[in-house]
C-alpha positions in Angstrom: -0.1 0.2 -0.4 2.9 2.5 1.0 4.2 2.0 -2.3 1.1 2.7 -4.5 0.9 5.7 -2.4 4.4 6.9 -2.9 3.5 6.0 -6.7 0.7 8.6 -7.0 2.2 11.3 -4.6 5.8 11.0 -7.4 3.2 10.9 -10.0 1.7 14.2 -8.8 4.8 16.1 -8.7 5.8 15.3 -11.4 2.6 16.3 -13.4 3.0 19.6 -11.0 6.3 20.5 -12.6 5.4 20.2 -16.1 2.5 22.4 -15.1 4.7 24.8 -14.4 7.5 24.5 -16.7 4.1 25.4 -19.6 3.6 28.1 -17.1 6.8 29.7 -17.3 6.4 28.9 -21.2 3.1 30.0 -21.6 3.9 33.7 -20.2 6.8 34.3 -21.6 5.1 33.4 -25.0 2.2 36.0 -24.0 5.3 38.5 -23.5 6.8 38.5 -27.0 5.2 40.4 -30.0 3.3 39.5 -32.5 3.3 39.0 -35.9 7.7 39.9 -36.2 8.9 37.0 -38.4 13.0 36.0 -39.1 14.9 37.3 -41.0 16.5 36.2 -44.0 19.9 34.2 -42.7 23.3 35.4 -43.5 26.0 33.6 -42.6 28.5 33.9 -45.4 31.6 36.2 -45.6 29.6 39.0 -47.4 25.7 40.2 -47.2 23.8 38.2 -50.2 19.6 39.5 -51.7 16.9 38.5 -50.3 13.4 38.4 -51.4 11.2 40.5 -52.6 13.3 40.7 -56.0 11.8 43.0 -58.7 9.3 41.0 -60.5 11.2 39.3 -63.6 10.1 36.5 -66.1 12.7 35.7 -69.2 12.7 33.7 -71.7 14.3 30.3 -72.7 17.2 29.4 -72.2 17.5 32.3 -69.5 20.5 34.6 -69.8 22.0 35.9 -66.3 23.6 39.5 -67.7 19.5 40.1 -67.6 18.6 39.1 -64.4 17.9 41.6 -61.5 19.5 41.5 -58.7 22.6 40.4 -60.9 23.7 36.2 -59.4 27.0 36.5 -57.2 29.3 34.1 -58.8 33.3 35.3 -58.0 33.6 34.7 -54.1 36.3 37.9 -53.9 36.5 36.2 -50.4 37.7 32.5 -52.0 41.1 32.0 -51.3 42.4 29.4 -53.8 45.2 27.0 -52.7 45.9 24.7 -55.7 43.7 22.6 -55.1 43.0 21.9 -59.4 46.6 22.7 -60.7 47.2 21.2 -63.6 43.7 19.8 -63.9 41.2 20.5 -67.3 38.0 20.8 -65.9 34.4 20.5 -68.4 31.1 22.3 -67.3 28.2 21.7 -68.8 25.8 24.8 -68.6 29.2 27.0 -67.3 28.1 29.9 -69.3 26.0 30.8 -66.1 24.7 30.2 -62.8 26.4 27.5 -60.6 28.1 26.4 -63.8 29.6 30.1 -64.4 30.6 30.1 -60.4 32.3 26.7 -60.4 34.6 27.6 -62.9 35.8 31.0 -61.8 36.3 28.8 -58.5 37.8 25.3 -60.8 40.4 28.5 -62.3 41.7 30.0 -58.7 42.3 26.9 -58.1 44.4 25.8 -60.9 42.6 24.5 -63.5 41.9 25.3 -67.1 37.8 25.6 -68.2 36.1 24.6 -71.1 32.0 26.1 -71.3 29.6 24.3 -72.7 26.3 26.4 -73.3 23.2 26.5 -75.4 23.0 29.8 -77.1 23.7 32.2 -74.4 26.9 33.8 -76.1 26.9 37.3 -74.0 27.2 34.9 -70.9 29.7 32.4 -72.3 32.1 36.0 -73.1 31.7 37.1 -69.2 32.0 33.8 -68.2 35.4 33.5 -70.1 36.3 36.2 -68.9 36.6 36.0 -65.7 38.1 32.5 -65.7 40.8 34.1 -68.0 41.2 36.5 -65.5 42.6 34.0 -63.1 45.4 33.3 -64.8 43.7 29.6 -66.6 43.3 28.8 -70.2 39.2 28.8 -71.2 37.8 28.0 -73.9 33.3 28.1 -75.1 31.7 25.5 -76.9 28.4 25.9 -78.1 25.8 23.5 -79.0 23.0 21.2 -77.5 24.1 18.2 -75.4 20.4 16.4 -76.4 22.9 15.3 -79.0 25.1 12.7 -79.1 27.7 14.0 -81.9 27.5 17.6 -80.2 29.4 15.5 -76.5 31.8 14.0 -78.3 33.2 17.1 -80.3 33.0 19.1 -77.1 35.1 16.3 -75.7 37.3 16.1 -78.3 38.1 19.6 -78.9 38.5 19.9 -75.1 41.1 17.8 -75.0 43.3 19.0 -77.8 42.9 22.6 -76.9 43.8 22.3 -73.1 45.1 18.9 -73.5 43.5 16.9 -71.5 40.1 16.1 -69.4 40.3 14.9 -65.2 36.8 16.7 -64.2 33.4 16.8 -66.2 30.3 19.2 -64.2 27.3 17.9 -65.9 24.9 21.1 -65.4 23.1 22.0 -68.2 19.3 21.5 -67.6 16.2 22.5 -68.7 13.0 23.4 -66.1 9.7 25.1 -66.7 6.4 24.6 -64.5 3.8 22.5 -65.1 1.1 23.2 -62.4 -1.2 21.0 -63.7 -0.1 17.3 -64.6 -2.6 16.7 -67.2 -1.2 19.9 -69.2 2.4 18.3 -69.1 2.9 17.8 -73.2 4.8 14.9 -74.9 7.2 17.9 -75.9 7.6 19.3 -72.6 8.6 15.8 -71.3 10.7 14.9 -73.6 12.8 18.4 -74.1 13.1 18.2 -69.8 14.8 14.1 -69.9 17.1 14.7 -73.3 18.5 17.0 -71.6 19.0 16.1 -67.8 19.5 12.6 -68.7 20.8 12.5 -71.8 22.8 15.4 -72.1 24.7 13.2 -68.9 25.0 10.6 -70.6 26.2 11.1 -73.1 28.5 13.7 -71.6 30.0 11.2 -69.2 30.3 8.5 -71.8 32.4 10.7 -74.1 34.3 11.6 -70.9 34.8 8.7 -69.3 38.1 6.7 -72.4 39.7 10.6 -71.7 39.5 10.3 -67.6 42.5 8.7 -66.0 42.2 7.6 -62.1 42.1 10.7 -59.9 39.3 11.7 -62.1 36.4 13.1 -61.6 32.7 13.4 -62.5 30.1 15.6 -60.4 26.5 16.0 -61.5 23.9 18.3 -60.9 20.9 17.5 -59.4 18.4 19.1 -56.8 16.4 19.1 -54.0 13.3 18.5 -56.1 14.9 14.7 -56.8 14.9 14.0 -53.1 11.5 15.4 -52.2 9.7 15.8 -54.9 8.1 18.9 -56.4 4.4 19.3 -57.6 5.3 21.9 -60.3 7.9 20.3 -61.8 7.4 16.5 -62.1 9.7 16.1 -65.0 12.0 18.1 -63.6 12.0 15.9 -60.3 12.0 12.7 -62.0 15.4 13.5 -64.0 17.3 14.6 -60.7 15.7 11.4 -58.9 17.4 9.7 -61.8 20.9 11.9 -61.9 21.1 11.0 -58.6 20.3 7.2 -58.9 22.6 7.7 -62.0 25.1 9.1 -59.5 25.1 6.4 -57.3 24.9 3.7 -60.0 28.3 5.2 -62.0 30.2 5.7 -59.1 29.8 1.6 -58.8 30.9 1.4 -62.7 34.1 3.5 -62.6 36.0 2.2 -59.0 38.3 0.2 -61.4 39.6 3.1 -63.3 40.0 5.2 -60.3 37.0 8.4 -61.5 34.7 9.5 -58.8 31.6 9.9 -59.3 29.3 12.6 -57.1 26.5 15.0 -56.8 25.8 18.1 -55.4 21.7 18.4 -55.3 21.0 22.3 -54.7 18.2 24.3 -53.0 16.6 27.1 -55.0 19.3 29.5 -56.5 19.4 32.3 -58.0 20.5 31.6 -61.7 19.0 32.3 -64.8 17.0 28.9 -64.4 14.6 29.9 -62.2 13.5 33.3 -63.4 13.2 31.9 -66.9 10.5 28.7 -65.7 8.8 30.7 -63.2 5.8 33.4 -63.6 6.9 36.9 -62.3 5.2 37.6 -59.2 6.7 33.6 -58.0 10.3 35.2 -59.1 10.1 37.8 -57.0 9.2 35.4 -53.4 12.2 32.9 -55.0 13.6 31.0 -52.6 11.2 32.9 -49.3 10.0 30.0 -48.1 13.4 28.1 -47.0 14.4 28.0 -43.6 17.2 30.9 -44.1 14.2 32.7 -46.2 16.8 33.3 -49.1 17.8 31.6 -51.9 21.6 30.6 -52.7 23.9 32.5 -54.5 25.8 30.4 -57.2 28.8 31.1 -55.2 27.9 29.4 -52.2 27.4 26.6 -53.7 30.9 26.3 -55.9 33.0 24.8 -52.9 30.8 22.0 -52.7 32.3 21.5 -56.6 35.8 22.2 -55.9 35.6 20.3 -53.0 34.2 17.1 -54.7 36.8 17.8 -57.4 39.5 17.5 -55.7 41.3 14.5 -54.8 43.2 16.7 -52.2 40.0 16.6 -50.6 37.7 13.9 -51.3 39.5 11.3 -53.0 37.8 8.7 -50.3 34.6 9.8 -52.1 32.5 8.3 -54.7 28.5 7.9 -54.8 27.5 10.2 -52.7 24.9 12.7 -52.7 25.4 15.9 -51.4 22.6 18.0 -50.2 22.7 22.3 -50.4 19.6 23.0 -49.7 19.6 26.0 -47.1 18.2 24.4 -43.8 15.5 22.0 -45.2 
């Protein structure tokens, strides 16, 4: 009987303690001002733009020079340390966005760079000048990565002009929303798959015969390939496929000493999204992330340096690295 009484007494005291904690928290909550939202997170070396952005909608394929505000890619705080000295890198979609930022940091780390792009000549010239300002060589290759013949030619021209191929960054992508699944046309679906999957496959298959042990392939995936997106069914499907392609190809190429990894970004301020979304949605782009802003390209590019450099990631292959702002 005494044990039962003590048990009831202890439980009553525990319940009283819980109510005491509850009263303290309730009082604290009541004392806090209402309606004050968390400010966008700034944890980098400089302050990055936050929504709302100017309303804008750009024609495909999207050009960086037309974006407002201009994406930040030059990473002035990044100090190179020869992580890619003597390497040759090819970057698809390298004229703008993540591709441009990666090109700049690769050059700062000692690599010569080949830029593959679709039709954005002005952006490509800007990227080439940025790479050359780092003291490295750069060639630009205009063409369609969905076509196998172009991919073969691009690899051959890179090897001939720059002396080899050590790092392939598959980054070119096509993305356009379709709010209603039944409105997703076969042409739309086919364009997304051909660009995002065939392009990666063709480039990798053409590049591998030229790569030596210690080389690396880095694919650009997406948070949509992890979580899906109801308005980007086709795009999410391809990005999930890229993640699977990365894991499968990494196992296949281990015997050749070639590492294969992927970066899966969340929202990033590049030409891809302002040419995909309606103007009002562009204005709020990235606001729903825990950091309440999109990433800038220079915040994503260091991950590519890490995965490209055998100094940093020689024991890493088959991995998907999400950079998604706290999701």
